[in-house]
C-alpha positions in Angstrom: -23.3 -7.6 13.7 -23.3 -8.8 17.3 -20.9 -6.6 19.3 -19.2 -8.9 21.9 -15.7 -8.7 23.2 -13.6 -11.7 23.8 -10.8 -12.0 26.4 -7.6 -10.2 25.6 -5.0 -12.2 23.6 -1.3 -11.4 23.8 1.2 -11.3 20.9 4.7 -10.0 20.4 3.7 -8.3 17.1 0.6 -7.3 15.2 1.0 -6.8 11.4 -1.7 -4.6 9.8 -2.3 -5.3 6.1 -2.3 -8.7 4.5 -0.7 -8.0 1.1 2.8 -9.3 0.1 4.5 -6.7 2.4 2.3 -7.7 5.4 2.8 -11.4 4.8 6.5 -11.0 4.4 6.7 -8.9 7.6 4.7 -11.6 9.5 7.0 -14.3 8.1 10.1 -12.4 9.1 8.9 -11.6 12.6 7.8 -15.2 13.2 11.1 -16.6 12.0 12.7 -14.5 14.8 10.7 -16.4 17.3 8.0 -13.8 17.9 4.3 -14.6 18.3 2.5 -12.8 15.4 -1.0 -11.9 14.4 -1.9 -10.3 11.0 -5.1 -8.4 10.4 -6.6 -8.1 6.9 -9.9 -6.4 5.8 -10.7 -8.9 3.0 -11.4 -12.6 3.1 -7.9 -13.7 2.2 -4.3 -12.8 2.5 -2.3 -11.9 -0.6 -3.8 -8.7 -2.1 -2.7 -8.3 -5.7 -1.2 -11.8 -5.7 -4.7 -13.3 -6.0 -5.6 -14.1 -9.6 -8.6 -13.3 -11.8 -10.5 -16.3 -13.2 -11.7 -16.3 -16.8 -12.2 -19.0 -19.4 -11.3 -21.7 -16.9 -7.9 -20.2 -16.2 -6.6 -18.4 -13.2 -4.7 -15.4 -14.5 -2.4 -12.8 -12.9 -3.2 -9.1 -13.0 -0.7 -8.4 -15.7 3.0 -9.5 -15.6 3.6 -10.6 -12.0 7.1 -12.1 -12.0 9.1 -12.0 -8.7 11.8 -10.1 -10.5 15.1 -8.7 -9.4 15.4 -11.2 -6.5 18.9 -11.4 -5.0 20.4 -14.8 -4.0 19.7 -14.2 -0.2 16.1 -13.2 -1.0 15.7 -16.3 -3.1 16.7 -18.4 -0.1 13.7 -16.8 1.8 11.3 -17.5 -1.1 12.6 -21.1 -1.4 11.8 -21.6 2.3 8.3 -20.2 1.8 7.8 -22.7 -1.1 9.0 -25.7 0.9 6.3 -28.4 0.6 5.2 -26.9 -2.8 6.7 -27.0 -6.2 9.6 -24.6 -6.3 9.6 -21.4 -8.2 11.1 -21.5 -11.6 13.9 -19.3 -13.0 12.3 -17.6 -16.0 13.8 -15.4 -18.6 12.6 -11.9 -18.7 11.0 -11.6 -22.2 9.7 -8.2 -23.1 9.4 -5.7 -25.9 8.4 -2.1 -26.6 6.2 -0.6 -29.3 6.7 3.0 -30.5 6.5 4.9 -33.8 5.0 1.8 -35.5 8.1 -0.2 -34.6 8.2 -3.3 -32.3 11.6 -3.7 -30.5 12.2 -7.1 -28.8 14.4 -7.4 -25.7 13.6 -4.0 -24.3 10.7 -2.6 -22.2 12.1 0.9 -22.4 11.4 3.3 -25.4 13.4 2.7 -28.5 14.6 6.2 -29.4 16.2 4.8 -32.5 12.8 5.1 -34.2 12.9 8.9 -34.0 13.9 11.1 -36.9 17.6 11.7 -37.1 17.4 15.3 -35.8 15.4 14.4 -32.7 17.5 11.3 -32.0 20.7 13.3 -32.3 19.5 15.8 -29.6 18.5 13.0 -27.3 21.9 11.3 -27.8 23.7 14.6 -27.1 21.9 15.2 -23.9 22.5 11.7 -22.7 26.2 11.8 -23.4 26.5 15.2 -21.6 24.4 14.2 -18.6 26.1 14.9 -15.4 26.4 12.4 -12.6 23.7 12.5 -10.0 24.0 15.3 -7.4 22.4 15.9 -4.1 20.1 18.5 -5.6 16.5 18.1 -4.4 13.7 18.3 -6.9 10.0 18.9 -6.0 8.7 17.0 -9.0 9.8 14.3 -11.4 9.4 16.7 -14.4 11.9 19.2 -12.8 14.5 16.4 -12.5 13.9 15.2 -16.0 14.2 18.7 -17.4 17.5 19.2 -15.6 19.0 16.1 -17.2 17.0 15.4 -20.3 15.4 18.6 -21.7 15.2 17.4 -25.3 13.2 14.3 -24.4 11.0 16.1 -21.9 8.1 16.2 -24.3 8.0 12.4 -24.7 8.3 12.0 -20.9 5.4 14.3 -20.2 3.2 12.5 -22.8 3.9 9.2 -21.3 3.1 10.4 -17.8 -0.3 11.5 -19.1 -0.8 8.2 -21.0 0.4 5.6 -18.4 -0.4 7.5 -15.2 -3.3 9.8 -16.1 -1.3 12.5 -14.4 0.7 15.6 -15.4 4.5 15.1 -14.8 4.5 18.4 -12.9 2.3 16.9 -10.2 4.5 13.8 -9.5 7.1 13.4 -6.8 10.5 12.1 -7.8 9.8 9.0 -5.8 7.8 7.7 -8.8 11.0 7.1 -10.7 11.2 3.7 -9.1 8.4 2.4 -11.4 8.4 4.7 -14.4 10.0 2.6 -17.1 10.6 5.6 -19.3 12.7 7.6 -16.8 16.4 7.1 -17.2 17.9 4.5 -19.5 17.4 5.2 -23.2 17.8 2.8 -26.2 19.8 4.9 -28.6 22.6 2.7 -30.0 22.9 -0.8 -31.2 23.4 -3.5 -28.6 27.1 -4.4 -29.4 28.2 -0.8 -29.1 26.1 -0.2 -26.0 27.7 -3.1 -24.2 31.2 -1.8 -25.0 30.3 1.7 -23.8 28.6 0.5 -20.6 32.0 -0.4 -19.2 32.9 3.3 -19.1 32.2 5.3 -15.9 28.8 6.9 -15.7 27.7 5.7 -19.1 25.8 2.7 -17.7 23.1 5.2 -16.5 22.4 6.5 -20.0 22.9 3.6 -22.3 20.8 0.4 -22.7 21.9 -3.1 -23.6 20.1 -6.4 -23.3 20.3 -7.6 -19.7 20.8 -11.2 -20.9 24.2 -10.0 -22.3 25.3 -8.4 -19.0 26.3 -9.8 -15.7 23.3 -9.4 -13.3 23.3 -11.4 -10.1 19.5 -11.4 -9.6 16.7 -13.9 -10.3 13.3 -13.7 -12.0 11.1 -16.3 -10.4 7.6 -17.6 -11.1 5.5 -20.7 -10.5 5.7 -21.6 -14.2 2.7 -23.3 -15.6 0.5 -21.9 -12.8 0.0 -18.4 -11.6 1.2 -16.2 -8.7 -1.8 -17.3 -6.7 0.1 -20.6 -6.3 2.8 -18.7 -4.5 0.2 -17.0 -2.4 -1.2 -20.4 -1.4 2.2 -21.6 -0.3 2.8 -18.4 1.6 -0.5 -18.7 3.5 0.4 -22.3 4.3 3.9 -21.3 5.6 2.5 -18.6 7.8 0.0 -21.1 9.3 2.8 -23.6 9.9 4.8 -20.8 11.7 1.8 -20.2 14.0 0.8 -16.8 12.6 -2.7 -15.9 13.6 -4.7 -14.6 10.6 -7.6 -12.3 11.4 -9.5 -12.0 8.1 -12.5 -9.8 7.3 -11.3 -7.7 10.2 -10.1 -4.1 10.7 -7.8 -2.5 13.3 -9.9 0.4 14.7 -8.0 1.6 17.7 -4.5 1.5 19.1 -3.6 2.9 22.5 -0.6 2.9 24.8 -0.5 0.8 27.9 2.1 0.5 30.7 3.6 -2.6 29.1 2.9 -2.1 25.4 0.0 -1.4 23.1 -3.7 -2.3 23.2 -5.2 -3.0 19.8 -9.0 -3.2 19.2 -10.0 -5.2 16.1 -13.5 -5.4 14.7 -14.6 -8.4 12.6 -17.6 -10.3 11.5 -18.0 -11.9 14.9 -17.6 -8.7 16.9 -14.5 -7.1 18.4 -11.4 -8.5 20.0 -8.6 -6.8 21.9 -5.0 -7.7 21.6 -2.1 -6.8 23.9 1.0 -6.5 21.7 4.5 -5.3 22.1 4.7 -3.8 18.6 2.5 -2.9 15.7 3.7 -2.9 12.1 1.7 -1.0 9.5 1.9 -2.3 5.9 -1.4 -1.0 4.4 -2.1 2.3 2.7 -0.5 5.2 4.3 -3.7 7.2 4.3 -5.6 4.6 6.4 -2.6 4.4 8.7 -2.6 8.1 9.3 -6.3 8.3 9.9 -6.2 5.4 12.4 -3.2 6.6 14.4 -3.7 10.4 14.3 -7.3 10.9 13.2 -6.1 13.1 10.3 -6.0 12.7 6.5 -3.3 15.1 5.3 -1.6 12.4 3.2 -4.8 11.5 1.2 -4.2 14.5 -1.1 -0.7 13.3 -1.8 -1.7 9.8 -3.1 -3.4 9.1 -6.4 -4.3 5.5 -7.4 -4.0 4.7 -11.1 -7.2 3.0 -12.4 -7.1 0.7 -15.4 -9.3 -1.5 -17.5 -7.8 -4.9 -17.9 -9.0 -6.6 -21.1 -8.5 -10.4 -21.0 -8.6 -11.6 -24.6 -8.6 -15.1 -25.9 -6.7 -15.6 -29.2 -7.5 -18.1 -31.9 -4.0 -19.6 -31.9 -0.6 -19.3 -30.2 1.8 -16.6 -31.4 5.5 -16.0 -30.8 5.1 -13.1 -28.4 7.1 -11.7 -25.5 5.8 -12.1 -22.0 4.9 -8.5 -22.1 5.1 -5.5 -24.5 5.1 -1.9 -23.4 3.2 0.5 -25.9 4.7 4.0 -26.0 2.6 5.2 -28.9 -0.4 7.4 -28.7 -2.6 4.3 -28.5 -4.8 3.7 -25.4 -3.0 0.4 -24.8 -0.2 0.7 -22.1 0.9 -3.0 -21.9 0.1 -6.4 -23.3 0.9 -9.6 -21.4 1.0 -12.9 -23.1 0.4 -15.7 -20.6 1.2 -18.8 -22.7 4.5 -20.3 -21.6 4.2 -18.8 -18.1 0.8 -19.8 -16.9 -2.3 -21.7 -18.2 -4.1 -21.3 -21.5 -7.9 -21.1 -21.7 -10.2 -24.1 -21.2 -10.2 -24.3 -25.0 -6.4 -24.6 -25.2 -6.1 -21.1 -26.6 -3.7 -18.4 -25.4 -4.9 -15.5 -23.3 -3.5 -12.0 -23.3 -4.0 -9.2 -20.8 -4.4 -5.7 -22.3 -3.9 -2.8 -19.8 -5.7 0.4 -20.7 -5.3 3.3 -18.1 -8.6 5.0 -17.6 -9.8 7.5 -15.1 -13.0 6.6 -13.3 -14.9 9.4 -15.1 -13.7 8.5 -18.6 -15.8 6.9 -21.3 -13.4 3.9 -21.4 -14.0 3.2 -17.7 -17.8 3.8 -17.9 -18.2 1.7 -21.1 -15.1 -0.5 -21.7 -16.9 -2.8 -24.1 -17.4 -0.1 -26.7 -13.8 0.8 -26.4 -12.6 -2.7 -27.2 -13.2 -2.1 -30.9 -10.4 0.4 -30.7 -8.3 -2.0 -28.7 -8.5 -4.6 -31.4 -7.2 -2.1 -34.0 -4.3 -1.2 -31.8 -3.5 -4.9 -31.2 -3.4 -5.5 -34.9 -0.9 -2.7 -35.4 1.3 -4.4 -32.8 1.0 -7.7 -34.7 -1.5 -9.3 -32.4 -4.7 -10.5 -34.0 -7.4 -13.1 -34.2 -9.2 -12.3 -30.9 -12.1 -14.7 -30.5 -13.4 -13.6 -27.1 -12.7 -11.1 -24.3 -13.8 -9.8 -21.0 -13.2 -6.4 -19.4 -12.2 -6.1 -15.7 -12.0 -2.8 -13.9 -9.1 -2.5 -11.5 -9.5 0.7 -9.5 -6.0 0.8 -8.1 -2.9 -0.6 -9.8 -0.1 1.8 -9.1 -0.4 4.3 -6.3 1.2 7.6 -7.4 3.0 9.8 -5.0 2.3 13.5 -5.7 4.3 16.7 -5.2 4.8 17.5 -1.5 4.3 13.9 -0.3 7.8 13.7 1.4 7.3 16.6 3.7 3.7 15.6 4.7 4.9 12.0 5.3 7.9 13.1 7.5 5.5 15.3 9.6 3.1 12.5 10.0 5.9 10.1 11.1 7.2 12.6 13.7 3.7 12.9 15.2 3.3 9.1 15.3 6.7 8.7 17.0 5.8 11.4 19.6 2.5 9.7 20.4 3.4 6.0 20.3 7.1 5.8 20.5 9.1 3.0 18.8 6.4 0.4 19.4 4.6 1.5 16.2 6.5 1.0 12.9 5.2 2.3 9.6 7.0 0.3 6.9 8.0 2.3 3.8 4.6 2.8 2.0 5.7 3.7 -1.5 7.7 0.7 -2.7 6.7 -1.1 -5.9 8.7 -4.2 -6.5 8.6 -7.2 -4.2 12.4 -7.3 -4.2 12.5 -3.7 -2.9 10.0 -4.5 -0.2 12.1 -7.4 1.0 15.2 -5.2 1.1 13.2 -2.6 3.1 12.0 -5.2 5.6 15.5 -6.4 6.0 16.8 -2.8 6.7 14.1 -2.4 9.3 15.1 -5.5 11.1 11.8 -7.2 10.4 13.1 -9.8 7.9 16.5 -11.5 8.4 18.2 -12.1 5.1 21.6 -13.9 5.3 
């Protein structure tokens, strides 16, 4: 690579990381009238928004609804989609499978399938659960043991199955995306709805969301894929004048008398930018290494690797958008794309089967051999007639936060503040949903939501 340096360009803000968070940060800053550049190591913006292509169809990496979007957040997304077909309001359609029972309408475990004695203990602990206190827990298992000792065994098994990690290693932060922490399906829906009106009981009883009053939206470019939203987003950033530096990495940040100097290396060499502020939206480990030259946080983060089996079915079936599998099967979740996105080039439906697998496991090393077992598990769930499939290895789906993360992160942030002042902002690195990311950007003053 030729190493030449161009003249210094000036921007109000540099955003590091081109995933959804980085794109939304660049959008928000630009809408405030700031000149913005965004740097991304890969060849396109969007990260996990980009689809996989198989059987002539562009397919999301599992269920990718823009879910839980508030009305003000929807206004932002509507603006991003201007000039493109608008996002559709879609109904959340999901199910759970456990103890050889399929329960429609709930993605959480159906404890009603347990033997009476076990179910009674779980119900008892739920009804006697105390309101949340300020007590701090080091791990998610400690918190679960405090409130739900009789269902701890199930919880620990599911942590091992879905996350390939023991619950005793996980920070409580992971509660935000662990579907089996908290609400329990123990009673019939009609009774649950009645009881949910009572103080504190909403946290321990489950009722179908369609029956309750939730002021949020589940949005999707129906008939397409989330990559269509990505395309609209990229176009919007271009219209706003955001400079996208692709196939490029920020390698150095230093203080100047008037702001910050940022050195960026790309395919054509290096460039220097003079910026007022830098906003980091990428992995917290890479941020720490760049700013401080240390890697203390790396030991506190664990990516969850999975094999995604995309399977073509012989004919359409009446299936939910996705089904969580809480049994001892290897399958964690099945997504049925028909009705939401495209079918195969043959007009057949396609499903995505997620199987968590560590990188040293036999499943990861030889996913094709394991598909025989996957087909058996699908049949037990009522899904059959697979005519073709392809396995995709996804090295990082969720990024788990391990025990001790909070203290290490706080220490790192203190050092960054001392060295760079308020000109460097590290946006919350451990959020999962896109709605929570938008809320965090709003709280940080990066994204204005009316």
